[in-house]
C-alpha positions in Angstrom: 88.6 123.8 86.3 88.1 124.2 82.6 90.2 125.3 79.7 87.6 127.6 78.2 87.0 125.2 75.2 86.0 121.7 74.6 86.6 119.2 71.8 89.2 116.6 71.0 92.8 117.6 70.6 96.3 116.2 70.4 99.6 117.6 71.6 103.0 116.2 70.9 104.2 113.9 73.7 107.5 115.9 73.6 105.5 118.9 74.9 104.6 117.1 78.2 106.4 116.9 81.5 106.4 114.2 84.1 107.4 114.7 87.8 109.1 118.0 86.9 111.1 116.8 83.9 110.4 116.1 80.3 108.3 113.0 79.8 110.6 111.0 77.5 108.4 108.0 77.3 104.7 107.3 78.0 105.9 104.1 79.8 107.2 106.3 82.6 103.7 107.4 83.7 102.7 105.9 87.0 99.7 106.4 89.3 100.5 109.3 91.6 102.9 111.0 89.1 102.6 114.7 88.4 101.9 115.4 84.7 101.5 118.6 82.7 101.5 119.7 79.1 102.4 122.8 77.0 102.6 123.7 73.4 100.1 124.0 70.5 97.0 122.0 70.4 95.8 120.4 67.2 92.0 119.8 67.0 91.1 116.4 65.4 87.3 116.4 65.6 86.7 119.6 63.7 88.4 122.7 62.4 92.0 123.3 63.4 91.1 126.4 65.3 89.8 126.1 68.8 86.0 126.3 68.8 83.5 125.9 71.6 81.3 122.8 71.2 77.7 123.0 72.4 76.9 121.1 75.6 74.6 118.7 73.7 77.6 117.1 72.1 77.8 113.6 73.6 81.1 112.2 74.9 80.6 109.0 73.0 80.2 110.9 69.7 83.4 112.8 70.5 85.3 109.6 71.0 83.9 108.1 67.8 84.8 111.0 65.6 88.2 111.4 67.4 89.0 107.8 66.8 88.5 108.2 63.1 90.4 111.5 62.9 93.4 110.2 64.8 93.5 107.1 62.6 93.8 109.4 59.6 96.4 111.5 61.4 98.6 108.5 62.2 98.0 106.7 59.0 96.0 103.7 60.1 96.8 100.2 59.0 96.8 100.0 55.3 94.6 97.3 53.9 93.0 96.5 57.2 89.4 95.4 57.0 87.0 98.1 58.4 85.1 96.8 61.4 82.6 98.5 63.6 84.0 99.8 66.8 82.5 101.4 69.8 84.4 103.9 72.0 84.3 101.4 74.9 86.0 98.6 72.8 88.1 100.7 70.5 91.8 99.7 71.0 92.8 103.3 70.2 91.8 104.1 73.8 93.4 101.1 75.5 96.6 103.0 76.2 95.3 105.8 78.3 95.5 107.4 81.8 93.4 109.7 83.8 94.6 113.0 85.4 93.0 115.3 87.9 93.6 118.7 89.4 91.6 117.7 92.5 88.4 119.1 91.0 88.1 117.9 87.4 89.3 114.8 85.6 90.6 114.3 82.1 91.4 111.2 80.0 94.6 111.2 78.1 95.1 108.6 75.4 98.6 107.8 74.2 98.8 107.5 70.4 101.9 105.7 69.1 103.0 106.4 65.6 105.1 104.5 63.1 107.9 105.9 60.9 110.0 107.3 63.7 107.4 109.9 64.7 107.0 110.5 68.4 103.8 109.7 70.3 100.9 112.0 70.8 98.7 112.8 73.8 95.0 112.8 72.9 92.5 114.7 75.0 88.9 113.5 74.6 86.0 115.8 75.4 88.1 118.8 76.5 91.8 119.5 77.3 93.0 119.9 80.8 94.5 123.3 81.8 97.8 124.1 80.2 101.0 124.5 82.4 99.2 123.0 85.4 100.4 120.2 87.6 97.9 117.3 87.3 98.0 114.0 89.1 97.7 110.6 87.5 94.9 108.7 89.2 94.4 105.8 86.8 96.8 104.2 84.4 95.3 101.8 81.8 98.7 100.1 81.1 99.2 99.3 84.8 95.7 98.4 86.0 95.6 94.8 84.8 99.2 94.0 85.7 98.7 95.6 89.2 95.5 93.6 89.7 97.2 90.3 88.7 100.2 91.0 90.9 98.1 91.9 93.9 95.9 88.9 93.5 98.8 86.5 93.2 100.8 88.1 96.0 98.0 88.7 98.5 98.2 91.5 101.0 101.3 91.7 103.2 100.1 93.8 106.2 103.0 93.8 108.6 105.4 95.8 110.7 109.2 95.2 110.8 111.4 94.6 113.9 112.4 97.8 115.6 109.0 99.5 115.1 107.7 100.9 118.4 104.1 100.0 119.1 102.2 102.1 121.6 101.0 100.0 124.6 99.3 101.1 127.8 102.7 100.9 129.4 104.4 102.9 126.7 106.1 102.2 123.3 107.4 98.6 122.8 109.4 97.0 120.0 106.9 95.0 118.0 109.4 92.1 118.0 109.1 91.9 121.8 105.3 91.6 121.8 103.6 88.2 122.3 100.1 86.9 122.1 98.2 88.2 125.1 100.0 91.5 125.3 97.9 94.7 125.1 98.4 97.5 122.7 96.8 100.9 122.6 94.1 101.4 120.0 92.6 104.7 118.8 89.0 103.6 119.1 88.8 101.1 122.0 91.7 101.9 124.2 93.9 98.9 125.3 93.2 95.7 123.2 94.7 92.2 123.5 97.0 90.9 120.8 95.1 87.8 119.7 97.7 86.5 117.2 101.2 87.2 116.0 102.7 85.8 112.8 106.1 86.3 111.2 107.3 86.0 107.6 110.9 86.3 106.5 111.5 87.5 103.0 115.0 86.8 101.8 117.2 89.1 99.7 116.9 86.7 96.8 113.1 86.8 97.0 113.1 90.6 97.1 115.4 90.7 94.1 113.2 88.3 92.2 110.0 90.1 93.3 110.9 93.7 94.0 107.3 94.5 94.9 107.9 92.7 98.3 110.5 95.4 99.3 109.4 97.4 102.3 108.3 101.0 102.2 110.2 103.6 104.4 108.4 106.6 105.7 111.0 109.1 106.6 110.7 111.2 109.8 108.0 113.8 109.4 106.8 112.3 106.1 103.1 112.6 107.1 103.2 115.5 109.5 105.5 117.3 111.8 107.3 114.5 113.7 105.0 111.9 112.2 106.6 109.4 112.0 108.8 110.4 115.0 111.8 108.3 113.9 110.9 107.0 110.5 108.8 103.9 109.9 109.5 100.7 107.8 106.4 98.7 106.8 105.3 96.2 104.2 104.0 97.7 101.0 100.4 96.8 101.6 100.4 98.1 105.2 97.9 100.9 105.5 98.4 104.2 107.4 95.7 106.7 108.4 95.4 110.0 106.5 93.1 112.5 107.9 91.9 116.0 107.6 89.4 118.3 105.9 90.5 117.2 102.4 89.8 113.6 103.2 86.4 114.5 104.5 85.6 116.6 101.4 86.7 113.9 99.0 85.4 110.8 100.7 82.9 112.0 103.3 85.0 110.7 106.2 87.7 112.4 108.2 90.0 109.4 108.3 90.9 107.0 105.6 93.4 104.1 105.2 96.0 104.2 102.4 98.5 101.5 101.5 102.1 102.5 102.0 102.9 101.5 98.4 100.4 104.2 97.2 102.2 106.9 99.2 105.6 106.4 97.6 107.0 109.7 96.2 110.7 108.8 96.3 111.4 111.7 98.6 109.6 111.5 101.9 108.3 108.0 101.3 110.2 105.4 99.3 111.0 101.8 98.7 113.9 100.6 100.8 115.9 98.3 98.6 119.0 98.5 100.7 118.1 95.6 103.1 119.5 92.2 102.4 116.3 90.6 103.8 113.3 91.6 105.9 111.1 90.0 108.6 107.5 91.1 108.5 105.5 90.8 111.7 101.7 90.4 111.6 99.8 91.8 114.6 96.1 90.7 114.8 93.6 92.0 117.5 90.1 90.7 118.1 88.9 93.1 115.5 90.5 95.5 113.0 91.9 98.5 114.8 94.0 101.6 114.4 97.2 101.3 116.4 100.2 103.6 116.8 103.6 102.7 115.3 106.4 105.3 115.7 103.6 107.9 116.3 101.9 106.9 113.0 98.2 105.9 113.2 98.2 102.6 111.2 96.2 99.4 110.9 96.4 96.1 112.6 96.4 92.9 110.6 93.2 92.0 108.8 93.1 88.3 107.6 90.7 89.1 104.8 93.3 91.3 103.2 96.1 88.7 103.2 96.8 85.5 101.4 96.6 83.1 104.4 98.1 80.3 102.3 101.3 82.3 102.2 101.6 82.1 106.0 103.8 79.5 107.6 101.6 76.5 108.4 102.3 76.8 112.1 101.2 80.5 112.1 98.1 79.7 110.0 97.1 76.8 112.3 97.6 79.0 115.4 95.5 81.8 113.8 92.6 79.3 113.2 92.9 78.0 116.7 92.7 81.5 118.1 89.6 82.3 116.0 88.1 79.1 114.6 85.3 80.8 112.7 87.9 82.1 110.2 88.6 78.6 108.9 85.3 78.5 107.1 84.5 82.2 106.7 87.3 84.7 106.6 84.8 87.5 106.3 83.6 86.7 109.9 86.5 88.7 111.2 84.5 91.9 110.5 84.8 95.1 108.6 87.8 97.4 108.3 88.3 100.1 110.9 88.3 102.9 108.3 87.5 103.3 104.6 90.2 101.8 102.3 91.3 104.0 99.4 92.0 102.6 96.0 95.3 103.5 94.3 93.5 106.3 92.3 91.8 107.7 95.3 95.1 107.7 97.2 96.9 109.5 94.4 94.4 112.3 94.5 94.5 112.7 98.2 98.2 112.3 98.6 99.0 114.8 95.9 96.8 117.4 97.5 98.2 116.8 100.9 101.7 116.8 99.5 101.4 120.5 98.8 100.8 121.0 102.5 103.5 118.7 103.8 105.9 120.4 106.3 109.5 120.5 105.2 
């Protein structure tokens, strides 16, 4: 989708909306948010009126000229020594995010101004359509922090007590399973539970590290009666999303998406009401799709977890059950489905959200 014109433009941040309300601060933007804009555009790389630029205009040249124009617009730093900048390294574009309508993508740079003036939204190489819901698929301000947090935390791929896991004999509470039990998998039928680990996270730890709070999928959050009774999982636990849209976007009918990346605060939300939570790891001989409260979801994959965060007894037992993992965690094998990044998940989930049954 195009706007009918290209170029570099700014619009007042006060003329933007976020998740259905006025976007009071750029700091509220999150991956998966719905964002839109309205109001007059001001062109900063040429005449003030909207003109069509020829297709030979390079995106890098647009950025370079936009950078100079916006610096003049916001006043720049008086007395600062002029240095050569490239669009890739220009700090003007450090505070930016990327939006999509499912077909096209646009970069939005946030321009902060001094003197009590509100921020601006800068569109480089074309503005997205006006008065259209767009989904945030990348957030420059969050990316580094998210990467550091994820690296430090390690994956927490677990179920919680009370979750009913499908077995050949019918659904069973995950807390009642033990090593040697069999569970039903989507691809290989019944499979033995090779290892079970447990991790208790106290209320104090959750308060200190809110990112450890579980994610609750309400009944019917993914499809009609899926989950059939709600589902509470760790934030990094992945569930299967499937359908024609997944196939069109990612060339595969089924993908795995982390619960944290599905949070919309309506159907899927962080559960911060619990005083503490026990996470239960369920590892099979290889990564599988199992069924929890009617949701197709993943089993534990050791390569996606910080094994040093496990209790020493659980970790030693895991290595005794599969000794090769002690020297090569990658020996466990590949994932059962393609894993989506946060940006990819935001695009897919936003599109599927428009089809979610009420």
